[in-house]
Backbone atoms as SQL, in Angstrom:
CREATE TABLE atoms (id INTEGER PRIMARY KEY, chain TEXT, resi INTEGER, resn TEXT, atom TEXT, x REAL, y REAL, z REAL);
INSERT INTO atoms VALUES
  (1, 'A', 1, 'ILE', 'N', 49.327, -7.556, 174.445),
  (2, 'A', 1, 'ILE', 'CA', 49.591, -8.690, 173.790),
  (3, 'A', 1, 'ILE', 'C', 48.872, -8.710, 172.303),
  (4, 'A', 2, 'THR', 'N', 47.545, -8.170, 172.234),
  (5, 'A', 2, 'THR', 'CA', 46.814, -8.250, 171.202),
  (6, 'A', 2, 'THR', 'C', 47.613, -7.444, 170.061),
  (7, 'A', 3, 'SER', 'N', 48.026, -6.356, 170.522),
  (8, 'A', 3, 'SER', 'CA', 48.704, -5.437, 169.415),
  (9, 'A', 3, 'SER', 'C', 49.916, -6.243, 168.846),
  (10, 'A', 4, 'THR', 'N', 50.782, -6.842, 169.767),
  (11, 'A', 4, 'THR', 'CA', 51.994, -7.703, 169.265),
  (12, 'A', 4, 'THR', 'C', 51.547, -8.731, 168.449),
  (13, 'A', 5, 'GLU', 'N', 50.528, -9.347, 168.671),
  (14, 'A', 5, 'GLU', 'CA', 49.971, -10.518, 167.908),
  (15, 'A', 5, 'GLU', 'C', 49.392, -10.053, 166.464),
  (16, 'A', 6, 'PHE', 'N', 48.914, -8.882, 166.458),
  (17, 'A', 6, 'PHE', 'CA', 48.385, -8.294, 165.231),
  (18, 'A', 6, 'PHE', 'C', 49.370, -7.705, 164.464),
  (19, 'A', 7, 'THR', 'N', 50.528, -7.271, 164.946),
  (20, 'A', 7, 'THR', 'CA', 51.571, -6.727, 164.170),
  (21, 'A', 7, 'THR', 'C', 52.070, -7.606, 162.986),
  (22, 'A', 8, 'PRO', 'N', 52.402, -8.900, 163.356),
  (23, 'A', 8, 'PRO', 'CA', 53.164, -9.727, 162.297),
  (24, 'A', 8, 'PRO', 'C', 51.865, -10.147, 161.277),
  (25, 'A', 9, 'GLY', 'N', 50.667, -10.341, 161.744),
  (26, 'A', 9, 'GLY', 'CA', 49.536, -10.679, 160.896),
  (27, 'A', 9, 'GLY', 'C', 49.338, -9.397, 160.032),
  (28, 'A', 10, 'ALA', 'N', 49.213, -8.287, 160.347),
  (29, 'A', 10, 'ALA', 'CA', 49.151, -7.025, 159.617),
  (30, 'A', 10, 'ALA', 'C', 50.226, -6.797, 158.608),
  (31, 'A', 11, 'SER', 'N', 51.401, -7.212, 158.968),
  (32, 'A', 11, 'SER', 'CA', 52.462, -6.942, 158.218),
  (33, 'A', 11, 'SER', 'C', 52.363, -7.917, 156.728),
  (34, 'A', 12, 'LYS', 'N', 52.026, -9.172, 157.072),
  (35, 'A', 12, 'LYS', 'CA', 51.750, -10.044, 156.013),
  (36, 'A', 12, 'LYS', 'C', 50.512, -9.615, 155.244),
  (37, 'A', 13, 'SER', 'N', 49.419, -9.213, 155.878),
  (38, 'A', 13, 'SER', 'CA', 48.207, -8.748, 155.229),
  (39, 'A', 13, 'SER', 'C', 48.623, -7.473, 154.335),
  (40, 'A', 14, 'VAL', 'N', 49.503, -6.722, 154.707),
  (41, 'A', 14, 'VAL', 'CA', 49.775, -5.468, 153.972),
  (42, 'A', 14, 'VAL', 'C', 50.351, -5.848, 152.523),
  (43, 'A', 15, 'LYS', 'N', 51.281, -6.851, 152.609),
  (44, 'A', 15, 'LYS', 'CA', 51.725, -7.251, 151.147),
  (45, 'A', 15, 'LYS', 'C', 50.554, -7.838, 150.461),
  (46, 'A', 16, 'ASP', 'N', 49.611, -8.358, 150.859),
  (47, 'A', 16, 'ASP', 'CA', 48.510, -8.991, 150.121),
  (48, 'A', 16, 'ASP', 'C', 47.350, -8.038, 149.973),
  (49, 'A', 17, 'ARG', 'N', 47.048, -7.330, 151.053),
  (50, 'A', 17, 'ARG', 'CA', 46.044, -6.248, 150.859),
  (51, 'A', 17, 'ARG', 'C', 46.181, -5.178, 151.938),
  (52, 'A', 18, 'PRO', 'N', 46.683, -4.023, 151.490),
  (53, 'A', 18, 'PRO', 'CA', 47.089, -2.863, 152.385),
  (54, 'A', 18, 'PRO', 'C', 45.867, -2.393, 152.816),
  (55, 'A', 19, 'ILE', 'N', 44.746, -2.533, 152.162),
  (56, 'A', 19, 'ILE', 'CA', 43.434, -1.979, 152.782),
  (57, 'A', 19, 'ILE', 'C', 43.026, -2.679, 154.197),
  (58, 'A', 20, 'VAL', 'N', 43.373, -4.001, 154.246),
  (59, 'A', 20, 'VAL', 'CA', 43.102, -4.821, 155.372),
  (60, 'A', 20, 'VAL', 'C', 43.950, -3.978, 156.598),
  (61, 'A', 21, 'LEU', 'N', 45.158, -3.620, 156.378),
  (62, 'A', 21, 'LEU', 'CA', 45.709, -3.005, 157.569),
  (63, 'A', 21, 'LEU', 'C', 45.168, -1.567, 157.847),
  (64, 'A', 22, 'VAL', 'N', 44.714, -0.996, 156.804),
  (65, 'A', 22, 'VAL', 'CA', 44.005, 0.340, 157.313),
  (66, 'A', 22, 'VAL', 'C', 42.823, 0.121, 158.072),
  (67, 'A', 23, 'ASP', 'N', 41.919, -0.702, 157.419),
  (68, 'A', 23, 'ASP', 'CA', 40.644, -1.088, 158.170),
  (69, 'A', 23, 'ASP', 'C', 41.067, -1.564, 159.593),
  (70, 'A', 24, 'GLY', 'N', 42.064, -2.626, 159.758),
  (71, 'A', 24, 'GLY', 'CA', 42.258, -3.038, 161.106),
  (72, 'A', 24, 'GLY', 'C', 42.663, -1.951, 162.029),
  (73, 'A', 25, 'ALA', 'N', 43.718, -1.094, 161.629),
  (74, 'A', 25, 'ALA', 'CA', 44.115, 0.105, 162.409),
  (75, 'A', 25, 'ALA', 'C', 42.897, 0.975, 162.750),
  (76, 'A', 26, 'THR', 'N', 41.937, 1.342, 161.778),
  (77, 'A', 26, 'THR', 'CA', 40.900, 2.224, 161.850),
  (78, 'A', 26, 'THR', 'C', 40.126, 1.447, 163.141),
  (79, 'A', 27, 'LEU', 'N', 39.690, 0.183, 162.804),
  (80, 'A', 27, 'LEU', 'CA', 38.838, -0.525, 163.789),
  (81, 'A', 27, 'LEU', 'C', 39.400, -0.553, 165.194),
  (82, 'A', 28, 'PHE', 'N', 40.676, -0.830, 165.249),
  (83, 'A', 28, 'PHE', 'CA', 41.487, -0.932, 166.560),
  (84, 'A', 28, 'PHE', 'C', 41.342, 0.628, 167.277),
  (85, 'A', 29, 'GLU', 'N', 41.439, 1.543, 166.469),
  (86, 'A', 29, 'GLU', 'CA', 41.436, 2.948, 167.033),
  (87, 'A', 29, 'GLU', 'C', 39.967, 3.236, 167.505),
  (88, 'A', 30, 'ILE', 'N', 39.129, 2.822, 166.820),
  (89, 'A', 30, 'ILE', 'CA', 37.568, 3.091, 167.273),
  (90, 'A', 30, 'ILE', 'C', 37.342, 2.291, 168.536),
  (91, 'A', 31, 'SER', 'N', 37.815, 0.859, 168.358),
  (92, 'A', 31, 'SER', 'CA', 37.524, 0.261, 169.520),
  (93, 'A', 31, 'SER', 'C', 38.147, 0.641, 170.868),
  (94, 'A', 32, 'GLU', 'N', 39.220, 1.300, 170.572),
  (95, 'A', 32, 'GLU', 'CA', 40.026, 1.756, 171.860),
  (96, 'A', 32, 'GLU', 'C', 39.237, 2.962, 172.292),
  (97, 'A', 33, 'LYS', 'N', 38.725, 3.718, 171.439),
  (98, 'A', 33, 'LYS', 'CA', 37.790, 4.991, 171.871),
  (99, 'A', 33, 'LYS', 'C', 36.643, 4.529, 172.402);
């Protein structure tokens, strides 16, 4: 559920700040690991 909820937020952030998306993806990957 978190992934789905984050998808729309990330998409909007990408337009404003692509870095945010990268940071979020990296953080998510680290958290999963």
